N, CA, C and O atoms as a DFTB+ gen file, in Angstrom:
404 C
 N C O
     1  1      39.754     -43.907     -72.090
     2  2      40.884     -43.335     -72.550
     3  2      41.639     -43.001     -71.124
     4  3      41.058     -42.812     -70.055
     5  1      42.926     -42.973     -71.322
     6  2      43.761     -42.753     -70.082
     7  2      44.177     -41.365     -69.927
     8  3      43.501     -40.522     -70.516
     9  1      45.211     -40.973     -69.211
    10  2      45.566     -39.680     -68.895
    11  2      46.152     -38.992     -70.179
    12  3      46.585     -39.679     -71.105
    13  1      46.156     -37.710     -70.211
    14  2      46.705     -36.890     -71.362
    15  2      48.093     -37.038     -71.489
    16  3      48.804     -37.038     -70.484
    17  1      48.639     -37.187     -72.821
    18  2      49.928     -37.471     -73.212
    19  2      50.355     -35.938     -73.525
    20  3      49.787     -35.301     -74.412
    21  1      51.336     -35.425     -72.778
    22  2      51.809     -34.073     -73.033
    23  2      52.870     -34.204     -74.214
    24  3      53.316     -35.275     -74.627
    25  1      53.165     -33.072     -74.639
    26  2      54.070     -32.837     -75.883
    27  2      55.468     -33.395     -75.450
    28  3      56.193     -33.986     -76.250
    29  1      55.820     -33.167     -74.095
    30  2      57.203     -33.645     -73.679
    31  2      57.070     -35.235     -73.561
    32  3      58.063     -35.895     -73.871
    33  1      56.024     -35.835     -73.176
    34  2      55.871     -37.307     -73.107
    35  2      55.576     -38.097     -74.373
    36  3      55.647     -39.325     -74.422
    37  1      55.231     -37.296     -75.418
    38  2      54.731     -37.997     -76.825
    39  2      55.930     -38.667     -77.453
    40  3      57.093     -38.267     -77.387
    41  1      55.486     -39.733     -78.067
    42  2      56.387     -40.563     -79.019
    43  2      56.724     -39.578     -80.247
    44  3      56.083     -38.554     -80.483
    45  1      57.697     -39.985     -80.908
    46  2      58.043     -38.940     -82.223
    47  2      56.874     -38.984     -83.125
    48  3      56.595     -37.972     -83.768
    49  1      56.138     -40.093     -83.241
    50  2      54.955     -39.923     -84.371
    51  2      53.753     -39.088     -83.706
    52  3      53.026     -38.430     -84.451
    53  1      53.561     -39.099     -82.502
    54  2      52.637     -38.407     -81.844
    55  2      53.064     -36.892     -81.642
    56  3      52.310     -35.920     -81.707
    57  1      54.207     -36.889     -81.426
    58  2      54.775     -35.459     -81.424
    59  2      54.712     -34.719     -82.757
    60  3      54.413     -33.525     -82.778
    61  1      54.960     -35.329     -83.752
    62  2      54.718     -34.920     -85.185
    63  2      53.364     -34.222     -85.374
    64  3      53.203     -33.112     -85.882
    65  1      52.345     -35.096     -84.854
    66  2      50.924     -34.530     -84.994
    67  2      50.698     -33.414     -84.006
    68  3      49.969     -32.481     -84.341
    69  1      51.243     -33.433     -82.860
    70  2      51.163     -32.400     -82.029
    71  2      51.667     -31.097     -82.570
    72  3      51.059     -30.039     -82.408
    73  1      52.876     -31.216     -83.262
    74  2      53.489     -30.087     -83.835
    75  2      52.648     -29.506     -84.930
    76  3      52.601     -28.286     -85.086
    77  1      51.971     -30.349     -85.706
    78  2      51.089     -29.782     -86.686
    79  2      49.911     -28.965     -86.025
    80  3      49.613     -27.835     -86.413
    81  1      49.274     -29.607     -85.015
    82  2      48.265     -28.819     -84.184
    83  2      48.735     -27.536     -83.616
    84  3      48.034     -26.526     -83.684
    85  1      49.852     -27.545     -83.081
    86  2      50.529     -26.343     -82.448
    87  2      50.788     -25.311     -83.419
    88  3      50.679     -24.117     -83.140
    89  1      51.152     -25.771     -84.632
    90  2      51.593     -24.700     -85.724
    91  2      50.230     -24.078     -86.320
    92  3      50.162     -22.943     -86.792
    93  1      49.192     -24.954     -86.235
    94  2      47.958     -24.404     -86.905
    95  2      47.135     -23.748     -85.926
    96  3      46.395     -22.832     -86.285
    97  1      47.186     -24.123     -84.714
    98  2      46.033     -23.533     -83.785
    99  2      46.803     -22.842     -82.593
   100  3      46.130     -22.109     -81.868
   101  1      48.163     -23.003     -82.313
   102  2      48.715     -22.263     -81.370
   103  2      48.758     -23.139     -80.009
   104  3      49.386     -22.733     -79.031
   105  1      48.114     -24.255     -80.006
   106  2      47.981     -25.078     -78.815
   107  2      47.575     -26.518     -79.102
   108  3      47.083     -26.785     -80.199
   109  1      47.729     -27.339     -78.299
   110  2      47.433     -28.843     -78.491
   111  2      46.096     -29.092     -77.777
   112  3      46.301     -29.470     -76.623
   113  1      44.731     -28.999     -78.104
   114  2      43.744     -29.300     -77.159
   115  2      43.857     -30.672     -76.502
   116  3      44.411     -31.658     -76.988
   117  1      43.271     -30.586     -75.373
   118  2      43.368     -31.851     -74.372
   119  2      42.652     -33.153     -75.112
   120  3      43.034     -34.294     -74.853
   121  1      41.623     -32.898     -76.018
   122  2      41.003     -33.968     -76.657
   123  2      42.234     -34.792     -77.548
   124  3      42.296     -36.021     -77.560
   125  1      43.012     -34.080     -78.145
   126  2      44.073     -34.704     -78.905
   127  2      45.139     -35.157     -78.028
   128  3      45.862     -36.079     -78.405
   129  1      45.321     -34.581     -76.842
   130  2      46.476     -35.164     -75.902
   131  2      45.970     -36.415     -75.531
   132  3      46.748     -37.369     -75.540
   133  1      44.629     -36.601     -75.159
   134  2      44.013     -37.818     -74.669
   135  2      44.190     -38.914     -75.681
   136  3      44.308     -40.074     -75.287
   137  1      44.216     -38.627     -76.927
   138  2      44.370     -39.538     -78.030
   139  2      45.959     -39.893     -78.214
   140  3      46.302     -40.773     -79.004
   141  1      46.740     -39.282     -77.573
   142  2      48.217     -39.468     -77.695
   143  2      48.720     -40.874     -77.605
   144  3      49.651     -41.203     -78.340
   145  1      48.177     -41.759     -76.750
   146  2      48.665     -43.154     -76.590
   147  2      48.201     -43.899     -77.952
   148  3      48.567     -45.065     -78.097
   149  1      47.496     -43.352     -78.852
   150  2      46.836     -44.074     -79.953
   151  2      47.176     -43.328     -81.331
   152  3      46.308     -42.748     -81.982
   153  1      48.516     -43.398     -81.709
   154  2      48.918     -42.446     -82.857
   155  2      48.140     -42.704     -84.115
   156  3      48.024     -41.793     -84.934
   157  1      47.577     -43.928     -84.334
   158  2      46.835     -43.842     -85.637
   159  2      45.514     -43.410     -85.344
   160  3      44.919     -42.812     -86.241
   161  1      44.954     -43.597     -84.279
   162  2      43.531     -42.881     -84.030
   163  2      43.747     -41.415     -84.061
   164  3      42.998     -40.733     -84.761
   165  1      44.721     -40.848     -83.355
   166  2      45.120     -39.349     -83.308
   167  2      45.215     -38.833     -84.818
   168  3      44.606     -37.842     -85.221
   169  1      46.076     -39.649     -85.620
   170  2      46.201     -39.424     -87.028
   171  2      44.820     -39.179     -87.832
   172  3      44.590     -38.192     -88.530
   173  1      44.023     -40.166     -87.623
   174  2      42.713     -40.337     -88.260
   175  2      41.910     -39.063     -87.968
   176  3      41.256     -38.464     -88.821
   177  1      42.032     -38.678     -86.576
   178  2      41.161     -37.598     -86.166
   179  2      41.622     -36.220     -86.801
   180  3      40.814     -35.375     -87.186
   181  1      42.841     -36.092     -86.866
   182  2      43.561     -34.828     -87.470
   183  2      43.196     -34.822     -88.909
   184  3      42.749     -33.804     -89.438
   185  1      43.372     -35.918     -89.547
   186  2      42.943     -36.033     -90.946
   187  2      41.597     -35.538     -91.376
   188  3      41.376     -35.217     -92.544
   189  1      40.680     -35.478     -90.407
   190  2      39.258     -35.131     -90.820
   191  2      39.067     -33.510     -90.304
   192  3      37.975     -32.949     -90.399
   193  1      40.045     -32.967     -89.853
   194  2      39.932     -31.573     -89.411
   195  2      39.537     -30.655     -90.644
   196  3      39.903     -30.951     -91.781
   197  1      38.804     -29.573     -90.384
   198  2      38.457     -28.736     -91.498
   199  2      39.841     -28.108     -92.153
   200  3      39.849     -27.666     -93.302
   201  1      40.826     -28.113     -91.434
   202  2      42.047     -27.552     -92.354
   203  2      42.344     -28.589     -93.377
   204  3      42.953     -28.187     -94.368
   205  1      42.015     -29.906     -93.320
   206  2      42.378     -30.681     -94.323
   207  2      41.180     -31.064     -95.189
   208  3      41.423     -31.500     -96.314
   209  1      39.974     -30.952     -94.805
   210  2      38.863     -31.355     -95.428
   211  2      38.580     -30.215     -96.616
   212  3      38.415     -30.517     -97.798
   213  1      38.557     -28.971     -96.141
   214  2      38.319     -27.664     -97.084
   215  2      39.667     -27.021     -97.099
   216  3      39.669     -25.843     -96.743
   217  1      40.786     -27.534     -97.428
   218  2      42.170     -26.953     -97.391
   219  2      42.253     -25.510     -97.903
   220  3      42.689     -24.582     -97.221
   221  1      41.831     -25.402     -99.075
   222  2      42.071     -24.113     -99.868
   223  2      40.772     -23.529    -100.183
   224  3      40.752     -22.385    -100.637
   225  1      39.739     -24.136    -100.008
   226  2      38.396     -23.673    -100.500
   227  2      37.786     -22.402     -99.576
   228  3      36.986     -21.591    -100.041
   229  1      38.179     -22.369     -98.502
   230  2      37.789     -21.181     -97.636
   231  2      38.858     -20.532     -96.664
   232  3      39.704     -21.296     -96.200
   233  1      38.892     -19.388     -96.364
   234  2      39.783     -18.757     -95.300
   235  2      39.720     -19.515     -94.037
   236  3      38.659     -20.025     -93.678
   237  1      40.836     -19.619     -93.325
   238  2      40.785     -20.119     -91.960
   239  2      39.800     -19.650     -91.021
   240  3      39.172     -20.442     -90.319
   241  1      39.626     -18.370     -90.969
   242  2      38.521     -17.828     -90.007
   243  2      37.223     -18.284     -90.375
   244  3      36.456     -18.610     -89.469
   245  1      36.816     -18.365     -91.695
   246  2      35.550     -18.866     -92.038
   247  2      35.482     -20.313     -91.553
   248  3      34.561     -20.631     -90.801
   249  1      36.306     -21.122     -91.896
   250  2      36.393     -22.660     -91.489
   251  2      36.211     -22.660     -89.943
   252  3      35.431     -23.487     -89.470
   253  1      36.863     -21.807     -89.122
   254  2      36.587     -21.974     -87.685
   255  2      35.147     -21.560     -87.167
   256  3      34.489     -22.151     -86.310
   257  1      34.768     -20.319     -87.932
   258  2      33.452     -20.025     -87.643
   259  2      32.273     -21.051     -87.985
   260  3      31.240     -21.122     -87.319
   261  1      32.545     -21.807     -89.063
   262  2      31.704     -22.984     -89.455
   263  2      31.716     -23.971     -88.301
   264  3      30.656     -24.369     -87.818
   265  1      32.902     -24.374     -87.849
   266  2      33.116     -25.396     -86.921
   267  2      32.492     -24.968     -85.527
   268  3      31.959     -25.707     -84.700
   269  1      32.689     -23.576     -85.463
   270  2      31.957     -23.019     -84.061
   271  2      30.500     -23.266     -84.107
   272  3      29.942     -23.783     -83.139
   273  1      29.754     -22.877     -85.327
   274  2      28.401     -23.087     -85.403
   275  2      28.065     -24.643     -85.367
   276  3      27.055     -24.977     -84.747
   277  1      28.746     -25.499     -85.913
   278  2      28.365     -26.850     -85.959
   279  2      28.603     -27.366     -84.317
   280  3      27.786     -28.085     -83.742
   281  1      29.631     -26.957     -83.800
   282  2      29.739     -27.197     -82.357
   283  2      28.531     -26.924     -81.588
   284  3      28.076     -27.746     -80.792
   285  1      28.006     -25.797     -81.807
   286  2      26.774     -25.234     -81.136
   287  2      25.571     -26.123     -81.508
   288  3      24.803     -26.509     -80.627
   289  1      25.414     -26.417     -82.670
   290  2      24.299     -27.353     -83.179
   291  2      24.455     -28.661     -82.491
   292  3      23.452     -29.194     -82.016
   293  1      25.591     -29.212     -82.396
   294  2      25.844     -30.437     -81.664
   295  2      25.861     -30.515     -80.217
   296  3      26.032     -31.537     -79.553
   297  1      25.639     -29.152     -79.724
   298  2      25.723     -28.970     -78.298
   299  2      26.931     -29.322     -77.512
   300  3      26.891     -29.609     -76.315
   301  1      28.117     -29.286     -78.308
   302  2      29.391     -29.652     -77.731
   303  2      30.193     -28.505     -77.113
   304  3      30.952     -27.776     -77.752
   305  1      29.924     -28.417     -75.692
   306  2      30.557     -27.414     -75.011
   307  2      32.124     -27.477     -75.260
   308  3      32.719     -26.440     -75.556
   309  1      32.734     -28.570     -75.154
   310  2      34.175     -28.771     -75.279
   311  2      34.591     -28.164     -76.749
   312  3      35.470     -27.304     -76.814
   313  1      33.982     -28.604     -77.825
   314  2      34.261     -28.077     -79.138
   315  2      33.997     -26.552     -79.262
   316  3      34.645     -25.861     -80.047
   317  1      33.091     -26.084     -78.517
   318  2      32.638     -24.624     -78.701
   319  2      33.811     -23.910     -77.938
   320  3      34.348     -22.964     -78.516
   321  1      34.237     -24.261     -76.746
   322  2      35.388     -23.678     -76.098
   323  2      36.658     -23.759     -77.022
   324  3      37.386     -22.772     -77.122
   325  1      36.935     -24.943     -77.709
   326  2      38.184     -25.024     -78.480
   327  2      38.166     -24.148     -79.650
   328  3      39.170     -23.490     -79.926
   329  1      37.116     -24.087     -80.351
   330  2      36.974     -23.244     -81.625
   331  2      37.054     -21.833     -81.074
   332  3      37.813     -21.048     -81.643
   333  1      36.376     -21.445     -80.066
   334  2      36.407     -20.043     -79.500
   335  2      37.835     -19.808     -79.169
   336  3      38.263     -18.685     -79.436
   337  1      38.571     -20.583     -78.687
   338  2      39.942     -20.365     -78.365
   339  2      40.817     -20.212     -79.706
   340  3      41.625     -19.292     -79.835
   341  1      40.616     -21.086     -80.592
   342  2      41.296     -20.976     -82.023
   343  2      40.973     -19.539     -82.518
   344  3      41.861     -18.761     -82.867
   345  1      39.643     -19.230     -82.528
   346  2      39.264     -17.850     -83.197
   347  2      39.879     -16.760     -82.465
   348  3      40.321     -15.810     -83.112
   349  1      39.979     -16.772     -81.008
   350  2      40.596     -15.866     -80.343
   351  2      42.064     -15.563     -80.664
   352  3      42.578     -14.444     -80.666
   353  1      42.657     -16.732     -80.935
   354  2      44.287     -16.711     -81.273
   355  2      44.373     -16.252     -82.768
   356  3      45.451     -15.872     -83.227
   357  1      43.232     -16.288     -83.528
   358  2      43.198     -15.597     -84.807
   359  2      42.902     -14.299     -84.858
   360  3      42.953     -13.706     -85.936
   361  1      42.544     -13.660     -83.690
   362  2      42.431     -12.268     -83.606
   363  2      40.780     -11.920     -83.402
   364  3      40.400     -10.764     -83.591
   365  1      40.010     -12.772     -83.084
   366  2      38.635     -12.420     -82.916
   367  2      38.368     -12.308     -81.449
   368  3      38.939     -13.036     -80.638
   369  1      37.496     -11.390     -81.111
   370  2      36.994     -11.374     -79.747
   371  2      36.143     -12.282     -79.348
   372  3      35.060     -12.368     -79.926
   373  1      36.432     -13.047     -78.392
   374  2      35.582     -14.215     -78.034
   375  2      34.007     -13.786     -77.716
   376  3      33.125     -14.643     -77.669
   377  1      33.807     -12.707     -77.553
   378  2      32.440     -12.106     -77.160
   379  2      31.613     -12.101     -78.401
   380  3      30.384     -12.150     -78.347
   381  1      32.389     -12.032     -79.701
   382  2      31.466     -11.880     -80.791
   383  2      30.569     -13.090     -80.961
   384  3      29.562     -12.910     -81.646
   385  1      30.760     -14.221     -80.477
   386  2      29.937     -15.342     -80.717
   387  2      28.576     -15.268     -79.875
   388  3      27.614     -15.988     -80.141
   389  1      28.585     -14.456     -78.975
   390  2      27.343     -14.012     -78.209
   391  2      26.451     -13.241     -78.995
   392  3      25.305     -13.134     -78.559
   393  1      26.741     -12.672     -80.079
   394  2      25.966     -11.749     -80.896
   395  2      25.330     -12.640     -82.088
   396  3      24.473     -12.154     -82.826
   397  1      25.741     -13.819     -82.221
   398  2      25.250     -14.527     -83.240
   399  2      23.786     -15.198     -82.969
   400  3      23.590     -15.756     -81.890
   401  1      22.752     -15.138     -83.971
   402  2      21.524     -15.449     -83.717
   403  2      21.274     -16.787     -83.337
   404  3      20.127     -17.152     -83.080
């Protein structure tokens, strides 16, 4: 993959997806900006996000906590950081994750 595509550089199709991410998370993670040149791949990735998969079944904070645990199980430092950031923006103290068994 090439360089990141910022919101300012995004095509209208990519910008719409960035707007969705911004509205849901308060920022557009670098991972999704790296997919910016590939709008269909970007859309496919966003379509499998927990906010779509379990849209109304669980509160958003619970979905993000589940995503955080899965990130830990998968040993994905990037995803751990991203989900901690999202939880922080939802009002959680990032230090709370250190208390998990």
